[in-house]
C-alpha positions in Angstrom: 0.0 0.0 0.0 1.3 3.5 -0.9 1.6 6.3 1.7 -1.2 8.2 0.0 -3.6 5.3 -0.4 -6.6 5.0 1.9 -6.3 2.6 4.8 -7.3 -1.0 4.2 -7.3 -3.0 7.5 -7.7 -6.3 5.7 -4.3 -6.0 4.0 -1.2 -5.6 6.1 1.3 -3.0 5.1 4.8 -4.2 5.3 8.1 -2.4 4.6 10.6 -4.9 3.2 14.3 -3.8 3.4 17.7 -5.1 2.8 19.4 -4.1 6.0 20.5 -7.1 8.1 24.1 -6.3 9.1 24.2 -2.7 7.7 23.8 -0.7 10.9 23.6 2.8 9.3 20.8 1.6 7.0 19.0 0.1 10.0 19.2 3.4 11.8 17.7 5.2 8.8 14.9 2.6 8.7 14.1 3.2 12.4 14.0 7.0 11.7 11.7 6.3 8.8 9.4 4.2 11.1 9.2 7.2 13.5 8.2 9.4 10.6 5.4 6.9 9.7 3.7 7.2 13.0 0.5 9.0 13.6 -0.5 9.8 17.2 2.2 7.5 18.5 1.0 4.5 16.5 2.8 3.1 13.4 1.1 3.5 10.0 2.6 0.3 8.8 2.0 -3.2 10.2 5.4 -4.8 9.8 9.0 -4.8 8.7 10.7 -7.5 6.6 14.4 -7.9 7.1 16.1 -9.4 4.0 18.9 -11.7 5.1 21.1 -12.4 2.1 24.4 -13.5 3.7 27.8 -14.6 2.5 29.4 -17.1 4.8 32.9 -15.8 4.7 32.3 -12.0 4.5 29.5 -11.4 6.9 30.0 -13.9 9.7 33.4 -15.4 10.3 35.1 -12.2 11.3 33.2 -11.8 14.5 30.2 -14.2 14.8 29.2 -13.2 18.4 29.2 -9.5 17.4 27.1 -10.2 14.3 24.4 -12.1 16.2 24.3 -9.4 19.0 23.8 -6.7 16.4 21.0 -8.7 14.7 19.2 -9.2 18.0 19.6 -5.5 19.0 18.2 -4.5 15.6 15.2 -6.9 16.0 14.5 -5.4 19.5 14.7 -1.9 18.2 12.3 -2.6 15.3 9.8 -4.4 17.4 9.9 -1.6 20.0 8.3 0.7 17.3 5.2 -1.4 17.6 5.5 -3.3 14.3 5.8 -7.0 13.5 9.2 -8.2 12.2 10.0 -11.1 9.9 13.1 -12.4 8.2 11.8 -12.3 4.7 14.6 -13.4 2.3 17.2 -15.7 3.9 20.0 -17.5 2.1 23.7 -18.0 3.0 26.0 -18.1 -0.1 29.1 -20.2 0.0 30.5 -18.4 -3.1 33.5 -16.9 -1.3 34.6 -20.4 -0.2 34.6 -21.7 -3.8 35.7 -18.6 -5.7 38.3 -20.7 -7.6 35.4 -22.2 -9.6 33.9 -18.8 -10.7 35.6 -18.9 -14.1 34.7 -22.5 -14.8 30.9 -22.4 -15.2 30.6 -26.0 -16.4 32.2 -27.5 -13.2 29.9 -28.2 -10.3 31.9 -28.0 -7.0 31.2 -30.4 -4.2 30.6 -28.7 -0.9 32.8 -29.8 1.9 31.4 -30.9 5.2 33.2 -28.0 6.8 31.5 -25.5 4.5 28.1 -27.0 5.1 28.6 -27.0 8.8 29.6 -23.3 8.7 26.5 -22.5 6.8 24.3 -24.4 9.2 25.9 -22.6 12.2 25.2 -19.2 10.6 21.6 -20.1 10.1 21.2 -21.5 13.6 22.8 -18.4 15.2 20.8 -15.9 13.1 17.4 -17.6 13.7 18.2 -18.2 17.3 19.1 -14.5 17.9 16.1 -13.1 16.0 13.3 -15.5 17.0 14.3 -15.0 20.6 12.9 -11.5 20.3 9.1 -11.2 21.0 7.5 -9.7 17.9 9.7 -11.5 15.4 7.1 -13.8 13.9 8.9 -15.9 11.3 11.5 -16.5 8.6 11.2 -17.1 4.9 14.0 -18.7 2.9 14.5 -17.3 -0.6 14.0 -20.5 -2.4 14.0 -24.3 -1.7 16.8 -26.0 -3.7 20.3 -24.8 -4.3 19.9 -25.4 -8.0 17.0 -22.9 -8.2 18.6 -20.1 -6.3 18.5 -16.6 -7.8 22.1 -16.0 -6.8 23.7 -17.9 -9.7 22.1 -15.9 -12.5 22.5 -12.6 -10.6 26.2 -12.9 -10.0 26.8 -14.1 -13.6 25.3 -10.9 -15.1 27.7 -9.0 -17.4 25.8 -5.7 -17.5 25.9 -4.8 -13.8 27.4 -1.6 -12.7 27.7 -2.3 -8.9 30.7 -3.3 -6.9 29.8 -6.9 -6.4 32.1 -9.6 -7.7 31.1 -11.4 -10.9 31.0 -15.2 -10.9 30.1 -17.2 -14.0 29.5 -20.5 -12.1 25.9 -20.8 -11.0 26.8 -23.7 -8.7 29.1 -22.1 -6.1 26.5 -20.5 -3.9 24.6 -23.5 -2.5 22.7 -21.1 -0.3 19.5 -22.9 0.6 18.2 -25.8 2.8 18.1 -28.6 0.1 21.0 -29.5 -2.2 23.4 -32.3 -3.3 24.7 -34.9 -0.9 28.6 -34.3 -0.7 29.1 -38.1 0.0 27.2 -39.0 -3.3 27.8 -36.0 -5.6 27.0 -38.0 -8.7 23.5 -39.0 -7.4 20.8 -36.5 -8.4 18.8 -36.2 -5.2 17.1 -32.8 -5.6 15.8 -32.6 -2.1 18.6 -33.8 0.1 18.3 -32.2 3.5 21.5 -30.2 4.1 22.8 -29.5 7.6 21.2 -26.1 7.2 17.8 -27.8 7.1 18.5 -29.6 10.3 19.8 -26.3 11.9 16.4 -24.7 11.2 14.6 -27.8 12.5 16.6 -27.6 15.8 15.9 -23.9 16.3 12.2 -24.4 15.8 12.1 -27.4 18.1 13.9 -25.5 20.8 11.5 -22.5 20.4 8.3 -24.7 20.3 6.1 -24.1 23.4 6.1 -27.0 25.9 2.9 -29.0 26.1 
């Protein structure tokens, strides 16, 4: 819904933003939420936090600091009276397999160490965010590694941004289902990666006791 459209209570109004670890952008969003208040009440219903991460760049430098920042961000957003969801989550392994970027026909096999790192990132991020009351859910940006948007996006030749180019669509492996590294020649399109089980564990731990 646009800012000049009449209110429609049946349709939630959600502001979806790519902020995650970018603190300055997060501060601007919080200022924007203040501006979208009327009589102390928010004019939007929720905020979506896009969570496109790269395993090497955005986590391994200081994982504890990263998750603390995420939780602090979720707390500040929910304090404005809006619901918060993680709306587009994936964790790319491209930086760990950059040697394959110029060989698009070669499908790298993920190491157990890389898959374990990816699973730990997902577990830490979900654990930090879902611990905050008002954070209502998470959406992964796809199902199978082979169908991820990241491969075509990073292979583009007409981009003018500063992101690295990688012609190999297979290096990202960012989602919950992929190829079993122990049987890489077997096409099992919905093999549950360690990332899948990381999500499962977080949800089980957060489930209310009966």
